[in-house]
N, C-alpha and C positions, 0 to 999 in steps of 0.2 A: 511640424505640429502633429502631436499624437492624434490618431483617429478618434472621433467622438464615440467611444464605445458605450453601449447600453447595458452590457452584461459582462461578468467575469466568471470563468470556470477555473477552479483551483484543483490541482492535484492535492492529495491528502498528506502522505508521509514525506517527511523532509521538505515540505512546502508549508502547509498550514500547521501541521503537527510535527514535532521533532521526537526523536527516539533516544532515550537515555539508557545506554547499555548497562551502565553501572547499577541500574535498578533491577536487573535480572538476577535470579538466584544463582548461587555458585555451587559447583561440585568439583571434586578432585579427579583428574584424569591423568594417569601416568606421572603422578607426583606433582602435577601443576593444577592450580585453581583455574577453572574456566567458567565463564558466565553463560548459562544456557537454560532454556525453559525445561529441558529434560531433568534438571536438578529437582524439579517439583513433582516428577512423575513416578517416584519410587513405589508408593502405595498402590497406584493404579496399575503399574506393571506387575506387581505381586498378585493383584487380583485377576488381571486379564491375561497375563503372559508369565505364569510362574516359572521361576528359574532364569528369566532373562534379566541381566543386570542393566543398570542405567547406562553404563559405558557401552555395552553391546548395542543397546537400542539407539544411543546417540550416533554410533557409527552407521547403523542401518538408516537412520533418518538422513544423515549427511549424504549417503550414497544415493538414496531415492531422490532427495532434493536436487542433486546434481543432474540425475537422469531426467527428471521432469523439467528442469530449467532448460536443458538442451533441447528437449522436444518442443517446448512452448516458444522458444526463439524462432522455430521454423513455422509452426502452425498457428501461433498466437492464440491458442485455446487455453482458457483458464480452467483448471480443475480445482475443486474445493480442498481445503486443508485436510478434511477427514480422509480424502483419497490418498494423500501423502502418508498419513499415519496408517491407513489400511495396508498400503504396499510395504511400509516398513515392518508392520506386524507380520505380514506374510513372510518376509525375509527371515525373521527370527523364529518362525515356526509356531505362531499363535494359531490356536485351533480355528478351523474354518468356520464353525458355527458361531463363534464368539467374535470373529474378526471385525465385522461391520460395526457392532455395538461398541467394542473396545476402541475402535478408531474414533468414534464420536466422543467418548469420554476423554481420551487422551488429547484430542484436538481442542476440546473445550478448555482443558486445564492449560494447555500451551497458549491458547489465545488469551486467557485471563492474565497470564504473566506478560504477554505482549502489551495488552491494554494498560496494565499497571506501570509499564515503563515509558508510556507516552507523556509528552510535555507540550503544553500550549503556552508559549511565552507571552508575557504581558504585552510586548510590542506587537505581536501577531493579533492578539485579541483587540487591541486598540485600533489597528488598521482595519480589521474586519468590521468592527462596529462603525467606523467612519465610512467605509465603502457601502455598507448595507443601506444607508439612507439614499444612495444615488444610483445604485446598480442592482440588476437582477444577479443573484449569486448562486453558483452551483459547485458541487464537489464531484470530481471524476477521478476515481482511484483504481489502480491495479492492486487488488488485494484478494486473497483466497478465502476470506470468510466475511460475508456480508453482515452477519449479526454483530461481529466484533467491530467492524467499521462503524456501525450505528452506535454501538456502546461507547466507542471513543468520542464520537461526535456529541453524544448526550452528556457524558461525564465532563467534557470541557466546555459545555454550553454553546457549542457551535450549531447544533441541529436547528434550533429555532431561528437562526440567522440566515439560513440558506433556503433556496426555493426548490432545489432538486439534489438528489444524491444518486450517483451511478457507480456501482462497484462491479469490477470485472467478474467476480464469481457469479453474480446474479445474471450477467449478460452472457457469460460463457466464452467471451473473447477478451483479449488484453490489448492495451495500447502497445505498439503504434497502430493497431487496427483502428480505422476511423469510426467504427460503429459506436464506441464508447462516447466520443466527443459529440457525435451526431445525436445520440440519445440525450446527452446533456443539453444540447441546443434545444431539443424538443421540450425538455423539462423546464427551461427558463423562457420558452416561447419567443426566441429570437433567431435571426438568421446569422449565418457564419460571419458575415462582414461586420456584424454589430457587436461581436464578442471578442474578448481577449482571454487566452488560456495562460495560466501561470503554473509552471512546474519546474522540477529540478533535474530531470533526466533528459538528456538530449535525444537519445535513441527512442525513447518511449513518448515523452511528453511533447517535445518539439516536433518530432516526425509525425506523431499521431494527430496533433492539432492541425498541422499543415495539410495532412492527408484529407482532413475534413474541411479545409478552406478557412481555417481560423488563425489569426495572428497569435504570436506567442511572446510572453515575457519569460525568459529562461533564467533560472537561478543558477548561476555558475559559482557555487559556493567556494570552490578551490581556485578560482581564477585561472583555469587551464585553457580557456577559450574553446570554441567549437571544433569538432573534428574536421579534417580536411575535406571529407565528402559530406554532402547533405546541405540543404538550404539553411542558412543561418536564421536564428530567431530575429524577430523584428526589434526586440529589446533584450538586453542582457544586464542582469543585476547580480550583486553578490549575496544579498540577503533579502528576505521578503519585505521588510519595512521600506526598502528602496522603491517598492512599487508605487508608493505615494507620489513620487516625482514623475511618474508616467501617467497615472490616471487622476 
């Protein structure tokens, strides 16, 4: 018998919200069309980094993103999106005096394109509405821009249905650090044993929730099964609507 939970904490991306890459703008790189938010940044680059092409800036962003991803796997520290753009601008020679402000403008444009590519399926909306009447609900997300996370929650009508929102950028740490889940527990006013966490990434969501003493429903969308190492999730589902059979 499932534990009688009183609250549910949801991961955001690829859990509550899906991402449709086909909604991103396109640009041609090396004779091939590629979908990337950098496609929308031409006018901003011309303003803040004259002479830097979108292609060169895209390569800079990719390099910086890889470096930052490796670092945060070790220290679990979340840096804001604008820092990624600031480092990319530094690499392409953007003037020191303009770099910080330029990073803000470029990051905002990038995040607007990300938000435009999000989808809240009807089946997810119906599930959330049904659960809302019976559970305290929270969102706990690894994401490097808190304002955009809220924008996504507002545009899809999710924000009024949740009791708390925890975004890694605002905390300064990322799952699997248990701090995010613990802040989420505080936000819904429940103890760890009273809450179920729902997420799609084993290394971040499952490990982070377990580190905070919380049970997990893991969305194994590809049906690959858990890794050999690590404590298995209490429940495994293939898609979010299957959560209804657990709670």
